[in-house]
RODO-2510 file (C-alpha; in nm, 4 decimals, decimal comma):
residues 426
     n   res          X          Y          Z
     1     x    -2,7026    -1,3926     0,5236
     2     x    -2,6847    -1,0776     0,3081
     3     x    -2,4546    -1,0964     0,0117
     4     x    -2,2206    -0,8302    -0,1343
     5     x    -2,0167    -0,8527    -0,4519
     6     x    -1,6531    -0,7466    -0,4104
     7     x    -1,4869    -0,6527    -0,7447
     8     x    -1,1089    -0,6447    -0,7221
     9     x    -0,8140    -0,6821    -0,9545
    10     x    -0,5649    -0,7909    -0,6846
    11     x    -0,6263    -1,1275    -0,5195
    12     x    -0,3961    -1,4112    -0,4124
    13     x    -0,1543    -1,5245    -0,5432
    14     x    -0,0876    -1,1517    -0,5954
    15     x     0,1625    -1,0193    -0,3459
    16     x     0,2297    -0,6725    -0,2143
    17     x     0,0069    -0,4304    -0,0247
    18     x    -0,2702    -0,4041    -0,2845
    19     x    -0,4103    -0,7507    -0,2087
    20     x    -0,4121    -0,7326     0,1698
    21     x    -0,7025    -0,4931     0,2329
    22     x    -0,9855    -0,6852     0,0702
    23     x    -0,8484    -1,0298     0,1437
    24     x    -0,8817    -0,9405     0,5128
    25     x    -1,2247    -0,7759     0,4804
    26     x    -1,3496    -1,0846     0,3011
    27     x    -1,1955    -1,2982     0,5769
    28     x    -1,4006    -1,1279     0,8520
    29     x    -1,7226    -1,0068     0,6876
    30     x    -1,9044    -1,3318     0,7726
    31     x    -1,8493    -1,2530     1,1427
    32     x    -2,0827    -0,9591     1,0947
    33     x    -2,3656    -1,1241     0,8982
    34     x    -2,2393    -1,0435     0,5482
    35     x    -2,1449    -1,3049     0,2867
    36     x    -1,8871    -1,1736     0,0378
    37     x    -1,8848    -1,2948    -0,3223
    38     x    -1,5595    -1,2090    -0,5027
    39     x    -1,4966    -1,1257    -0,8666
    40     x    -1,1390    -1,1244    -1,0016
    41     x    -0,9564    -1,1555    -1,3365
    42     x    -0,8881    -1,5055    -1,4572
    43     x    -0,5421    -1,4449    -1,6023
    44     x    -0,3970    -1,1323    -1,4399
    45     x    -0,0433    -1,0045    -1,4878
    46     x     0,0588    -0,9521    -1,1236
    47     x     0,3954    -0,7817    -1,0785
    48     x     0,4506    -0,9558    -0,7403
    49     x     0,3493    -1,3111    -0,6492
    50     x     0,3033    -1,4415    -0,2901
    51     x     0,1554    -1,7890    -0,2917
    52     x     0,1433    -1,7986     0,0898
    53     x    -0,1573    -1,5634     0,0770
    54     x    -0,3698    -1,8323    -0,0960
    55     x    -0,4002    -2,0071     0,2396
    56     x    -0,5737    -1,7003     0,3847
    57     x    -0,8737    -1,7142     0,1464
    58     x    -1,1686    -1,8218     0,3625
    59     x    -1,3079    -2,1629     0,2932
    60     x    -1,6243    -2,1699     0,0876
    61     x    -1,6047    -1,8158    -0,0490
    62     x    -1,7508    -1,7974    -0,4009
    63     x    -1,5003    -1,6549    -0,6431
    64     x    -1,6000    -1,5710    -1,0005
    65     x    -1,3417    -1,5040    -1,2732
    66     x    -1,3354    -1,3845    -1,6296
    67     x    -1,0437    -1,3257    -1,8713
    68     x    -0,8594    -0,9982    -1,8949
    69     x    -0,6445    -0,8607    -2,1796
    70     x    -0,3507    -0,6595    -2,0506
    71     x    -0,0948    -0,4750    -2,2697
    72     x     0,1821    -0,5392    -2,0128
    73     x     0,2163    -0,8930    -2,1468
    74     x     0,3131    -0,7552    -2,4895
    75     x     0,5193    -0,4664    -2,3564
    76     x     0,7182    -0,7141    -2,1469
    77     x     0,8527    -0,8646    -2,4734
    78     x     1,0356    -0,5342    -2,5290
    79     x     1,1564    -0,4758    -2,1769
    80     x     1,0414    -0,7155    -1,9003
    81     x     1,2116    -0,5279    -1,6160
    82     x     1,0861    -0,1783    -1,7062
    83     x     0,7365    -0,3095    -1,7801
    84     x     0,7158    -0,4808    -1,4452
    85     x     0,8168    -0,1620    -1,2637
    86     x     0,5673     0,0550    -1,4545
    87     x     0,2847    -0,1920    -1,3920
    88     x     0,3652    -0,1652    -1,0179
    89     x     0,3510     0,2150    -1,0254
    90     x     0,7280     0,2287    -0,9787
    91     x     0,8438     0,5036    -1,2122
    92     x     1,1944     0,6488    -1,1972
    93     x     1,2457     0,9984    -1,3355
    94     x     1,6232     0,9620    -1,3657
    95     x     1,8063     0,8447    -1,6768
    96     x     1,4952     0,7284    -1,8609
    97     x     1,5652     0,5459    -2,1858
    98     x     1,3756     0,6276    -2,5021
    99     x     1,1906     0,2955    -2,4653
   100     x     1,0860     0,3744    -2,1112
   101     x     0,9617     0,7206    -2,2072
   102     x     0,7661     0,5670    -2,4958
   103     x     0,6117     0,3051    -2,2662
   104     x     0,5063     0,5680    -2,0163
   105     x     0,3565     0,7862    -2,2883
   106     x     0,1581     0,4971    -2,4310
   107     x     0,0477     0,3825    -2,0830
   108     x    -0,0675     0,7327    -1,9876
   109     x    -0,2428     0,8389    -2,3053
   110     x    -0,3773     0,5174    -2,4665
   111     x    -0,4830     0,3337    -2,1517
   112     x    -0,7126     0,5619    -1,9521
   113     x    -0,7583     0,5293    -1,6629
   114     x    -0,5114     0,2378    -1,6646
   115     x    -0,3882    -0,0682    -1,8468
   116     x    -0,6810    -0,2832    -1,7180
   117     x    -0,9421    -0,0748    -1,8994
   118     x    -1,0212    -0,3598    -2,1442
   119     x    -1,1635    -0,5637    -1,8513
   120     x    -1,4475    -0,3153    -1,7923
   121     x    -1,7056    -0,3949    -2,0630
   122     x    -1,6644    -0,7750    -2,0504
   123     x    -1,6989    -0,7670    -1,6732
   124     x    -2,0228    -0,5687    -1,6820
   125     x    -2,1672    -0,8251    -1,9221
   126     x    -2,0323    -1,1248    -1,7269
   127     x    -2,1561    -1,0045    -1,3877
   128     x    -2,5116    -0,9307    -1,4997
   129     x    -2,6086    -1,2978    -1,4636
   130     x    -2,4081    -1,3368    -1,1420
   131     x    -2,5889    -1,0445    -0,9780
   132     x    -2,9198    -1,2100    -1,0568
   133     x    -2,8279    -1,5651    -0,9571
   134     x    -2,6597    -1,4582    -0,6322
   135     x    -2,9339    -1,2031    -0,5461
   136     x    -2,6758    -0,9256    -0,5088
   137     x    -2,8035    -0,5817    -0,4057
   138     x    -2,4701    -0,4199    -0,3105
   139     x    -2,1430    -0,4094    -0,5021
   140     x    -1,7999    -0,2909    -0,3872
   141     x    -1,5194    -0,1874    -0,6191
   142     x    -1,1623    -0,1256    -0,5005
   143     x    -0,8885     0,0616    -0,6818
   144     x    -0,6279     0,1106    -0,8035
   145     x    -0,6534     0,0010    -1,0784
   146     x    -0,9306     0,2628    -1,0976
   147     x    -1,0756     0,0980    -1,4079
   148     x    -1,2342    -0,1413    -1,1598
   149     x    -1,4548     0,1494    -1,0490
   150     x    -1,5823     0,1839    -1,3996
   151     x    -1,7156    -0,1712    -1,3727
   152     x    -1,9106    -0,0514    -1,0675
   153     x    -2,0419     0,2516    -1,2524
   154     x    -2,1607     0,0353    -1,5436
   155     x    -2,3328    -0,2184    -1,3186
   156     x    -2,5124     0,0496    -1,1197
   157     x    -2,6426     0,2061    -1,4396
   158     x    -2,7683    -0,1316    -1,5554
   159     x    -2,9173    -0,2737    -1,2313
   160     x    -3,0901    -0,1507    -0,9178
   161     x    -2,7815    -0,1693    -0,6936
   162     x    -2,6027     0,0089    -0,4172
   163     x    -2,2449     0,0836    -0,5111
   164     x    -1,9548     0,1479    -0,2721
   165     x    -1,6224     0,2676    -0,4222
   166     x    -1,3151     0,1982    -0,2136
   167     x    -1,0020     0,3998    -0,2882
   168     x    -0,6887     0,2417    -0,1523
   169     x    -0,4969     0,5336    -0,3084
   170     x    -0,6055     0,8629    -0,4615
   171     x    -0,6584     0,8885    -0,8389
   172     x    -0,5260     1,1984    -1,0153
   173     x    -0,3204     1,3235    -0,7209
   174     x    -0,1088     1,0155    -0,6548
   175     x     0,2641     1,0616    -0,7179
   176     x     0,3087     0,8422    -1,0231
   177     x     0,0149     1,0028    -1,2081
   178     x     0,2235     1,3106    -1,2910
   179     x     0,5015     1,0895    -1,4368
   180     x     0,2803     0,9333    -1,7095
   181     x     0,3598     1,2085    -1,9671
   182     x    -0,0100     1,2886    -2,0107
   183     x    -0,1333     1,5234    -2,2822
   184     x    -0,3790     1,7898    -2,1740
   185     x    -0,6707     1,5986    -2,3216
   186     x    -0,5628     1,2814    -2,1391
   187     x    -0,5347     1,4625    -1,8087
   188     x    -0,8812     1,6090    -1,8661
   189     x    -1,0203     1,2605    -1,9338
   190     x    -0,8685     1,1230    -1,6114
   191     x    -1,0283     1,3983    -1,4122
   192     x    -1,3596     1,3476    -1,5852
   193     x    -1,3616     0,9754    -1,5054
   194     x    -1,2581     1,0499    -1,1478
   195     x    -1,5595     1,2835    -1,1056
   196     x    -1,7848     1,0240    -1,2758
   197     x    -1,6947     0,7652    -1,0131
   198     x    -1,6968     0,9997    -0,7139
   199     x    -2,0424     1,1362    -0,8047
   200     x    -2,1875     0,8038    -0,9224
   201     x    -2,1157     0,5891    -0,6189
   202     x    -2,3581     0,5750    -0,3278
   203     x    -2,0730     0,5727    -0,0795
   204     x    -1,6975     0,6290    -0,0983
   205     x    -1,4439     0,4630     0,1322
   206     x    -1,0908     0,6058     0,1617
   207     x    -0,7871     0,5084     0,3685
   208     x    -0,6879     0,8476     0,5042
   209     x    -0,8341     1,1754     0,6293
   210     x    -0,6301     1,3654     0,3707
   211     x    -0,7851     1,1734     0,0799
   212     x    -1,1282     1,2320     0,2310
   213     x    -1,0610     1,6067     0,2418
   214     x    -0,9372     1,5997    -0,1174
   215     x    -1,2447     1,4156    -0,2460
   216     x    -1,4837     1,6378    -0,0505
   217     x    -1,3759     1,9168    -0,2852
   218     x    -1,4978     1,7118    -0,5814
   219     x    -1,8181     1,5451    -0,4639
   220     x    -2,1068     1,5512    -0,2179
   221     x    -2,1193     1,1714    -0,2018
   222     x    -2,0809     1,0507     0,1632
   223     x    -1,7208     0,9572     0,2382
   224     x    -1,5968     0,7315     0,5191
   225     x    -1,2380     0,6704     0,6315
   226     x    -1,1457     0,3088     0,6994
   227     x    -0,7685     0,2727     0,7217
   228     x    -0,5738    -0,0384     0,6472
   229     x    -0,4814    -0,2492     0,9444
   230     x    -0,3113    -0,5576     1,0835
   231     x    -0,4404    -0,9099     1,1287
   232     x    -0,4166    -1,0558     1,4777
   233     x    -0,4021    -1,4079     1,3350
   234     x    -0,0989    -1,3216     1,1231
   235     x     0,0846    -1,1881     1,4297
   236     x     0,0075    -1,4870     1,6484
   237     x     0,3529    -1,6353     1,5881
   238     x     0,5462    -1,7988     1,8608
   239     x     0,7571    -1,5496     2,0534
   240     x     1,0514    -1,4533     1,8361
   241     x     1,3874    -1,3513     1,9737
   242     x     1,5043    -1,0079     1,8759
   243     x     1,8038    -0,9631     1,6500
   244     x     2,1308    -0,9588     1,8352
   245     x     2,2476    -0,6661     1,6252
   246     x     2,0985    -0,3151     1,6438
   247     x     1,8901    -0,3614     1,3285
   248     x     1,6992    -0,0771     1,1720
   249     x     1,4706    -0,2474     0,9196
   250     x     1,2631    -0,1095     0,6325
   251     x     1,0019    -0,3368     0,4723
   252     x     0,8982    -0,2393     0,1207
   253     x     1,0316    -0,0319    -0,1703
   254     x     1,2722     0,2589    -0,1275
   255     x     1,2459     0,4409    -0,4568
   256     x     1,3492     0,7768    -0,6021
   257     x     1,2033     1,0464    -0,3785
   258     x     1,1678     0,8191    -0,0792
   259     x     1,5226     0,9019     0,0179
   260     x     1,5813     1,0709     0,3572
   261     x     1,9334     1,2061     0,3212
   262     x     1,9179     1,3458     0,6719
   263     x     1,8847     0,9907     0,8097
   264     x     2,1706     0,8475     0,6039
   265     x     2,3874     1,1427     0,7048
   266     x     2,3083     1,0994     1,0740
   267     x     2,3706     0,7240     1,0651
   268     x     2,6970     0,7873     0,8851
   269     x     2,8038     1,0315     1,1581
   270     x     2,7163     0,7921     1,4374
   271     x     2,9035     0,5076     1,2685
   272     x     3,2135     0,7268     1,2504
   273     x     3,1868     0,8636     1,6057
   274     x     3,0645     0,5621     1,8067
   275     x     3,2663     0,2414     1,7926
   276     x     3,0070     0,0494     1,9988
   277     x     2,7364     0,1440     1,7516
   278     x     2,9639     0,0619     1,4596
   279     x     3,0210    -0,2874     1,5933
   280     x     2,6545    -0,3924     1,6040
   281     x     2,4657    -0,1641     1,3647
   282     x     2,2828    -0,3122     1,0663
   283     x     2,0536    -0,1375     0,8175
   284     x     1,8187    -0,4058     0,6788
   285     x     1,6245    -0,3238     0,3596
   286     x     1,3621    -0,5718     0,2396
   287     x     1,2297    -0,4899    -0,1109
   288     x     1,3347    -0,2872    -0,4122
   289     x     1,5870    -0,0102    -0,3482
   290     x     1,6563     0,2300    -0,6325
   291     x     2,0133     0,3004    -0,7397
   292     x     2,0063     0,6678    -0,6406
   293     x     1,8948     0,5787    -0,2829
   294     x     2,1769     0,3249    -0,2567
   295     x     2,4254     0,5786    -0,3904
   296     x     2,3133     0,8293    -0,1245
   297     x     2,3668     0,5651     0,1469
   298     x     2,7091     0,4685     0,0044
   299     x     2,8042     0,8381     0,0019
   300     x     2,7531     0,8464     0,3784
   301     x     2,9633     0,5347     0,4376
   302     x     2,6765     0,2925     0,5063
   303     x     2,7559     0,0238     0,2514
   304     x     2,9313    -0,2092     0,5016
   305     x     2,6228    -0,2025     0,7227
   306     x     2,3605    -0,2794     0,4632
   307     x     2,1734    -0,6095     0,4472
   308     x     1,9623    -0,6184     0,1310
   309     x     1,6744    -0,8630     0,0610
   310     x     1,4496    -0,9007    -0,2394
   311     x     1,0752    -0,9292    -0,1906
   312     x     0,9807    -1,1806     0,0794
   313     x     0,6485    -1,3408     0,1605
   314     x     0,4029    -1,1601     0,3831
   315     x     0,4566    -1,4241     0,6492
   316     x     0,8334    -1,3761     0,6399
   317     x     0,7996    -0,9973     0,6433
   318     x     0,5984    -1,0149     0,9642
   319     x     0,8680    -1,2258     1,1296
   320     x     1,1414    -0,9842     1,0229
   321     x     0,9407    -0,6943     1,1685
   322     x     0,8940    -0,8673     1,4988
   323     x     1,2639    -0,9459     1,5299
   324     x     1,3980    -0,6037     1,4361
   325     x     1,5178    -0,3620     1,6990
   326     x     1,3786    -0,0564     1,5144
   327     x     1,1370    -0,0330     1,2194
   328     x     1,1930     0,2372     0,9591
   329     x     0,8975     0,4065     0,7813
   330     x     0,9711     0,6565     0,4988
   331     x     0,7455     0,8594     0,2721
   332     x     0,8245     1,1052    -0,0093
   333     x     0,8697     1,4610     0,1170
   334     x     0,5779     1,6268    -0,0585
   335     x     0,2452     1,7837     0,0466
   336     x     0,0790     1,5440    -0,2013
   337     x     0,1939     1,2426     0,0050
   338     x     0,0760     1,3743     0,3415
   339     x    -0,2359     1,1562     0,3097
   340     x    -0,0468     0,8412     0,2201
   341     x    -0,0628     0,5834     0,4998
   342     x     0,1428     0,2804     0,3922
   343     x    -0,0216    -0,0506     0,4806
   344     x     0,2981    -0,1575     0,6595
   345     x     0,2529     0,1088     0,9286
   346     x    -0,0189    -0,1087     1,0815
   347     x     0,1943    -0,4218     1,0578
   348     x     0,4627    -0,2183     1,2323
   349     x     0,2176    -0,1309     1,5107
   350     x     0,1356    -0,4943     1,5615
   351     x     0,5040    -0,5891     1,5761
   352     x     0,5326    -0,3517     1,8729
   353     x     0,8840    -0,2423     1,7952
   354     x     0,9875     0,1253     1,7998
   355     x     0,9001     0,2982     1,4696
   356     x     1,1336     0,5566     1,3246
   357     x     0,9243     0,7538     1,0773
   358     x     1,0416     1,0193     0,8323
   359     x     0,7939     1,1913     0,6030
   360     x     0,6224     1,5191     0,5033
   361     x     0,4865     1,7661     0,7559
   362     x     0,1254     1,6925     0,8492
   363     x     0,1675     1,3279     0,7499
   364     x    -0,1371     1,1187     0,8408
   365     x     0,0786     0,8129     0,9090
   366     x     0,2834     1,0206     1,1541
   367     x    -0,0346     1,1215     1,3366
   368     x    -0,1270     0,7566     1,3847
   369     x     0,2196     0,6727     1,5222
   370     x     0,2003     0,9658     1,7636
   371     x    -0,1526     0,8725     1,8794
   372     x    -0,0465     0,5157     1,9469
   373     x     0,2841     0,6220     2,1083
   374     x     0,4503     0,3738     1,8790
   375     x     0,7649     0,5615     1,7902
   376     x     0,9001     0,8977     1,6752
   377     x     0,8193     1,1039     1,3641
   378     x     1,0634     1,3400     1,1941
   379     x     1,0625     1,5535     0,8802
   380     x     1,3342     1,5619     0,6145
   381     x     1,5075     1,8642     0,7726
   382     x     1,5538     1,7371     1,1266
   383     x     1,9021     1,6149     1,2132
   384     x     1,9530     1,6979     1,5753
   385     x     1,6365     1,5348     1,7010
   386     x     1,6922     1,2341     1,4781
   387     x     2,0430     1,1745     1,6010
   388     x     1,9420     1,2135     1,9641
   389     x     1,6584     0,9639     1,9265
   390     x     1,8679     0,7007     1,7538
   391     x     2,1390     0,7273     2,0201
   392     x     1,8797     0,7079     2,3005
   393     x     1,7323     0,3936     2,1484
   394     x     2,0800     0,2489     2,1027
   395     x     2,1663     0,3029     2,4677
   396     x     1,8414     0,1383     2,5692
   397     x     1,9191    -0,1505     2,3345
   398     x     2,2618    -0,1948     2,5033
   399     x     2,0880    -0,2444     2,8344
   400     x     1,8460    -0,4941     2,6834
   401     x     1,5454    -0,2767     2,7530
   402     x     1,4434    -0,1486     2,4097
   403     x     1,0705    -0,2085     2,4346
   404     x     0,7539    -0,0292     2,3384
   405     x     0,4472     0,0560     2,5436
   406     x     0,2110     0,1487     2,2627
   407     x    -0,1604     0,2021     2,3111
   408     x    -0,4863     0,1809     2,1226
   409     x    -0,3381    -0,0285     1,8410
   410     x    -0,6442    -0,2602     1,8613
   411     x    -0,8378     0,0137     1,6792
   412     x    -0,6456    -0,0897     1,3685
   413     x    -0,7002    -0,4637     1,3803
   414     x    -0,8582    -0,6013     1,0616
   415     x    -1,1481    -0,7496     1,2572
   416     x    -1,2305    -0,4120     1,4188
   417     x    -1,2050    -0,2334     1,0855
   418     x    -1,4274    -0,4934     0,9204
   419     x    -1,6933    -0,4332     1,1873
   420     x    -1,6942    -0,0674     1,0798
   421     x    -1,7224    -0,1699     0,7156
   422     x    -2,0165    -0,4016     0,7941
   423     x    -2,1958    -0,1263     0,9801
   424     x    -2,1683     0,1000     0,6752
   425     x    -2,2882    -0,1792     0,4464
   426     x    -2,5930    -0,2400     0,6657
***
């Protein structure tokens, strides 16, 4: 069986969306005649931990590890909470303290492309023997962190290898990049490294058509789109009863910018106008919610209807999705986020509950929802259509018939997507 080396920073027990993509590819690659060998850091500083994902690592997979030195461990001594948020890419632009500004400046200008840069050279040295002993002829790097791609670049220069660079997110155009307080020279270096990777890889994989279009302006390297997806095994739970209340649930972070005031306003109006709605409505938020988003909700009278949860395991998140009456998907209202397809959209598809999506015009995630007839998509200016849709769904819920007849969601199963990846690798 042909072997490929997968180089990734995120791996169980890491939680959050960053770990899911390659954990699932590794799970299914053997089905298509490819044996994955995995390389990860030995002592990573993961901002989110989900030990339940350890059980999903396929039996017998070879996993190599080497130590990593990360500045976040030292920065956490100054401010654990702020350091954790910055390491997750969660950067608030409101009321930043002097310490937070300093941490961002240091992160952006001293650690290029990111805080895992010190893992690059040791990894190239460590993997040289592994590539030989495992007879590896193809390596795959996945970022962010994009410093992982520099490991791929170094290995390709040193060995006769094929190198595939997988971008789960864009590099210099992603939202938090502009918040790093970069100097002009630092920004120039980021762009230089981005071009180095894009032009050095033999193949580039991206998760959205918008990212492919962006990268095609920078390189002639062949680019393929393989989106994220859902795992049929993870959704094979016993049939779960729906919530008795009219729950609208959002899974994941709701941070500054990801704040649809039109939705909070519409829900506030319906609560005031419709006593039946008021009696059963619940807005369930699972994950970090920034203070300004909460204040916006409170301003529209929604505080009594909020149910807030901290981070839950992936397994528990899937159950909450399947039980919810409506699933909420929100993206920042910016042209730069039109290509962002959150991993949870595919979990939402698999849950087969109506999706209420609010995001920028031309949003790739909205296109997928429309194609699968899995819900309704609105922009940040629409109020009339949004209110009508919520009330229509509520009336259907009252009759016990709020169901979804989506189609073609099997195109986004992890096994189907892995078959596409295997075809590219072959």
